[in-house]
N, C-alpha and C positions, 0 to 999 in steps of 0.2 A: 856346355855351350852347343847349340844346334849348328851343324855345318850346312850352309845353305845350298851349295852346289849339289851335293848328293840328294837333298830334298827336292830341288828343282828337277833333277834328272829322274828321280823316282816317280814324280807326277807327270813326266813327259813334257815339261816346258810350259810356257804361258798358256797356250791354247787349251791344254788339257786341264788347267786349273781354273778356268773361268766357268763357273757354274751357272745355273739358271736363276740368277738373282735379279737385280733391278737393271733395266735398260732405261736410262735417263738422258734424254736429249742426245742420243747417239753413243753414249758411253755404257758399256756393259760392265757392271761391277762384278768382281770376283768373290765378293762376300755380301752378306745381308746388311744393307745400309738403308732399308726402307724406313725404319723408325727415325734414323738420323735425318733423312731428307725432309721429314715432316716439320722441321724447324721453320720451314717457309710458311707454314700455317700460322705460327706465332707472328711472323713478319706481316702477313696479310691482316691479322687481327689488329696488330699495332698500327698499321697504316690506316685502317678503318677507324680506329678509336681516336687517333690524333686528328682525323678529319672532322671530328665532332666539336672542334674547338669553339665554334660559334653557337652551338645549340645545346651543349651538355656542360653544365657547370662543374661536373666532376671528371671532365675528360682527362686531365693530367693524372689524377689518382688512378683512374681506371686503366689508362695507358701504361702507367708505371707498374701496375699489378701484372699486366701481361708480360711486360719486359722483364720484370724481376722473378716472377713465379711460373710463367708459362701460360699458354692459352688453353683453348678447348673447354672453356666454361669451368664451373665448380664441380667438385666431387658430389655425387648424389648420396643419399643415405644408403642406397644399395651398394655403392662403391665403398663406403665406410664399413658396412657390414662385411663385405667381401674381404677387405683388408684385415679384418679381425680374425677371420677364419681360414685365410689362405695367403699365398704369396702375391695375390693380385693387387695391383696399385697400393703398395704399402704406405705411400705418402698420403693417402686419403684418410687422415686421422680424424677429420671432421668435415662438415660441409662448407667450411670457409676456405678450404684448400683448392688450388688449381688442379683440375684433372690432368691437364697436360696434353700437348699434341705430340711432342717428340719425347717419347717415354723410354727410359732405361729400365733395367730390371728392378731397381730399388729407388729411383729418383727420376726427376724430370730434367730434361735438357732445356736450358733457357738462353735467351739472348744476352741477359746480364752475365750469365756464366761465361759466354764467349768474351764479353767485354772486360771481364775481370780475371781472365785466365792468368795464372801466375807464371808469366814468361820470365821472371827473374830467378826461377829455381835453378839450382846448380846443374840439374840434368838438361834443362832447355838451353842454358847459356853455354854448356860444355865445361863449366867450372869443376864438375865432378871428375874430370879426366876422361870422359867418354869420347867416343869417336866423332861425335857430331854435335855442334851447337847451332841453334837456330839464329839466322842472320838478320831477318827483318825486324822482329820485335825490339831489339836493342836500339836500332836506328830510330824507330818511332818513339820509344820511351826516352831516348836521349834528347830528341828534339823537344818533346813536351815536358821533360823533367817529371815524368809520371808513367809508372808501369801500367796503370789502368786508364790510359789516355782516352780510350773510346768511351768507357763508362763515365768519365768526367764530362765528356762532350754531351752525352745523352742526358745526363742527370742535372746539368747546369740549370739554374732557375731562369736565366735569360730575362731578367726583369727590365732590361732596356730594349727588348725586342717585342713586337706585337705577337699575339698568340698564333696567328697564321704562320709567322716566321719560326716561332718555337716548334710548332708541329713539324715543319720541314727539317729542322735541325735534329729533333729527336729521332724521327724515322730514318733519315739518311745517315745520321751518325751510327745508329744501330746496324744498318746494313753495310754501308760503304767503308766503315772503319772496323767495327767489331766482327761482323761476319767475314768481310774481306780478309782480314788478318788471320782469322781462325782457319779459313781454307788453307792458307799457306802454312799455318802451324801443323795441320794434319799431314801435309806433304813432307814437311821437314821432319816430323815425327816418324813418318814412314821410312825416311832415310836412316834415322837413328835406330829404328827397329831392325832395319836391314843390316846395318853394321854390327848391331848387337847379336845378330844371329837369331832373331825372333820376330818374324814378320807377322805372327799371329798375336802379338802382344796386346793389341787393343781389343782382341776378341775373346781370348782365353778359351777358345773352342777350336776343335779341329776343322779348320776351313780350307784344308788342302793347300796350305802355303799361301793363302790369299793375302795380298797387301791391304789389310783392312783399313789402316789409317789412310792410305792413298785413296781408297774407295770413299772413305768418309769425306775427304777433301772435295771430291766431285759432288757428293750428296749435298754438301753445304754450299757449293757453288751454284748448282742447278735447282735443287729442291724437288719436292714431290709433285708439284703442279705442272711441271713440263710434260710434254709428250714423250713417247719412247724414242722417236727419231729426232735428229737435229732439224730436219726440214719442217716437221710438224711443230717443233718448238720455236720456230722463227716468228718474229712479230709481223713480218711481211711475207708475201708469197701465197701459195695455193694450199698450204698445209692447214693444220688445225689451229694455228696461232695460240698455242698453249705455252707461253713463254715464262710463266711463273712469277715469282716476286723477288728473287735474289739477284746475284751478280750476273747470271746469264741474262736475265731480263734487262738489267741495266745496259749491258753491251748491245742488246737488240735495239733498245731505244736510241742510244747514242749512235749506233751504226746507221739508223734511219736519218737522224739529224745531220750526220756528217758525210753521207754518201759513201759509207764504207761497208755496205752489205755485199755479201758474196752472191755469186750467180745462183748458188744452190738455195738461197733464202736467208739463212742466218747471217749475222755480222761476220766479217772476215776474221775478227778476233776470236769469236766463238768457234768457228770452223777450225781454226788453228789450235784452239785449246782442246777440242775433242781429240785431235791427233796427238797432241802433247801428253794428255792424260793417259791415253792408251799406251803410248810409248813408255812413259814412266811406270805404269802398272806392269807391263811385260818385262821391263828391265829388273824391277824389284823381284818379281816372281822367279826370274832367272838368276837371282843373287848378284846382279850387276849393280851394286850399290853406288860405286863411283860413276857409272854411266848414267844413273838417274839424277845425279846432282845438277848437271847443266840443263836438264829438262825443266827443273824448277826455275832456273834463271829465265828460260824462255816463257814459262807460264807467268812469272811476275811481270814481264814486259807486256804481255797481252792483257793481263788483268789491269794494268795501269792505263791502258789506252782509253777506256771509258771515263776514268777519273780525269784525265787530261781534257777529253772532249767536254765533259760536264763543266769543268772549270772555265773553259773558253766560252762555251755556250752562255752560261749565266753571267760571265763578265761582260759579254756583249749586251745582254738584256738589261743588266744593272747599270750600264754606263748612261748617265743623263744626256750625253752628247749623241747617243744613237736613238733611233726610232723604236726603242724597246719599251720596257715596262717602267723605267725611271726617268723618262724624258721631262717630267714636270717636278722632279724630286731632288734636283741639285741642292746641296747644302742641308739636306734633311737627314735625320737619324732613322734608325729602324723602328722607332716609336712614332715618328711624325710623318714618315713617308707614306704614300698610298699603299693599300693592301697588295696590289699587283707588284709594286716595286719591292716591298718587303719580301714577298714570296721569292722573286728572282734573286734578290740580294742574298737572302739566307740560303737558297739553294746553291748559289755560287760559293758561299762560305763553307757549306757542308762538303762540297767537292774539293775545294782548295785545301781544307783541313786534312782531308784524306790523302792529298798529294804532297803537302808541304815538306814532310820529312825527307822524301826522295829529292825534291827540288833543292833542299838545303844541302844534301850530299853533293849535288851538282855544283851549286853556287849559292852561298848564304845570302848574298845581296839579292839575287833573283827571288829566293824564298821570301825575303823580307818585303820586297815590293809587292809580290802577289798577295801575301798575307794582309798587309796594311790596306791594300785597295779593296779587299773583299771582306775583311773582318766585319761581322755584323754589329760589333760594338764600336765601330768607327763613327766619326762625326758626320760622314757623308759617304755615299757609295762611289767607288771607282775614282778616287781623287786624281789619279794620274792619267786616266783614260784607258780605253780598251787597247789601243794600238801598242802602248807601252807594255801592258801586261801580257798581251798575246805574244809579242816578239820576245819578251823575257822568257816566257815558258818555252817557246820554240828553240831558243838558244841552248836549251838543255836536252833537246831530243836525242842527241847522240849518246849522252851519258845515261839517259833513261832507256836507251836501246830501241827507240822507235824512229820512224821516218815521217816525212811530211805526208806521204801517201797513206801511212797507217792511220793518221789522225783525220785527214780529209778537211773539208770546208763546211762550216756551219751554214745550213741551208733549209729551205722549206719548199717542197714540191719541185725540187731541182733548181730553184733560184737561190743563189748564194747571197747571204746578207752582206751589205756594204762593209768592207774592211775585214770580213771573216773568211777570206779566201784561204785555201790551203797554201802553205809556203811551197815554193818550187825548189828551194835549197835551204838547208838549215842555216839560219842567220847567226851572225855574231851577236853577243850580248849587247843590247842597246846601252847608250849612256844613261845611267840611272841616278846619277848624283843629284840632279834637280828634283826628281821624284822622291828619292830617299831623304832629302832635306826636310820633307814634310812630316817625317816620322821619328820615333825615338832613336837615340844613338845606339849603335850596336855594341855588344859586349859579350863576353864568353858566358855560356850557360852554367848553371849549377849542375855538377855531375849527378847522374842517377846512381843510387847505390846498386852495385851489382853489374854495372856495365860502364864502359868508357863512352861517355856521351860524345857523339859527333859534334863538330863545330856547329853551333847554332847562330842565328843572326842577331839575337838580342836576349838579354837576361830576363826580360819581361815577357818572353814568349808564352809561358803558361798563363800568366795573369791576363795578358791581352787576348790571347786566342781562346783559351778555355774559360776565361773569366769575362766573356763579353757581357755578362749580365751585371757586372759590377757597376755601382752608381758612378 
């Protein structure tokens, strides 16, 4: 076993181990994660392809090819020839294969690979007796009764949702569920490597003690399309406005929507995350494994902020009682409502689905009310109204580790939308019995093999939520 403290001392601490690798949105990686960060090019291609739903009859097939196999176009005959005579692009066995954007030495990194990561393995759950088991995946798998919950969300056929809504669910599910969780997986993997005495485990190369898995987490959070500095990666301000396509970009968008941008340009959550990722990187390099654990807790809180903001934003826009996108669509389904309503409704559902397992940990009744109001398979959007849903979510802020100020107020050009003001104090849970009476009775979930399922709000959760396409 490698002893970490002597290694850290040998290399002179964190500063001495940070090489001239990637600077992404203000974070200096200690190892080479350039190819990893290029997964954002797959996301960019996926977003473009699903945007062709109205003009391309093959949009779903072509979008799923990118999701499942990678982007970057197809292998050329020259690539195939090179694969036959060298170690270059060995996956290019013929010209029907994806060339790949985020390339490994022998395969391609894909969004589906993120969504189908085997979080149930003994190593990742800690069942093998190791020093560290990942905490977030079992919560999500337990809620959905599905270890591949993100893939189930993306690949659902959604036959009772218009195509423009399905496009939103596919791209946002891939990003805000699959990529979001994979970022955290890399960080928790880094802790496991740290305790195991091998912080180069994900590299298998002499990286000077670099916390490679930790660096990968940032690469998957920010992507390759961001600028080098945080200020230039901000959506607003005087920089380059190169915010990319992954979770960094999401935080920038919601920061603008909710008035939570930092004075330096980026969202306050992103500014805080740059600091947190640097802190965790340096602790792992210094072999302070236990010290890095609470840093992940802080990162989870900040990464959850845009999920909360997105859920609130689109709950407001999807409520027929508001002057949003569904004002003429009360009582309609996601097949019969207007295109604008379906877009906002499904965006709300995509954000809610990414947040629900954490809400369920706070209060199963809150999760149930949020889910049933925004589920794209419901008979109508926002049955109980925006105020009920917003207050229910706010009542969980303390357990989610956020404040009213962290979330802010949904606004446009500084004008707050009616009823979407920031809370001034975290409210008590509202009376939800009348709202809950509209929905299925609650029951215990079916346990997920390999983990103790947290209490969920109803046994039909996977069928209702992931099966919104059911007839």
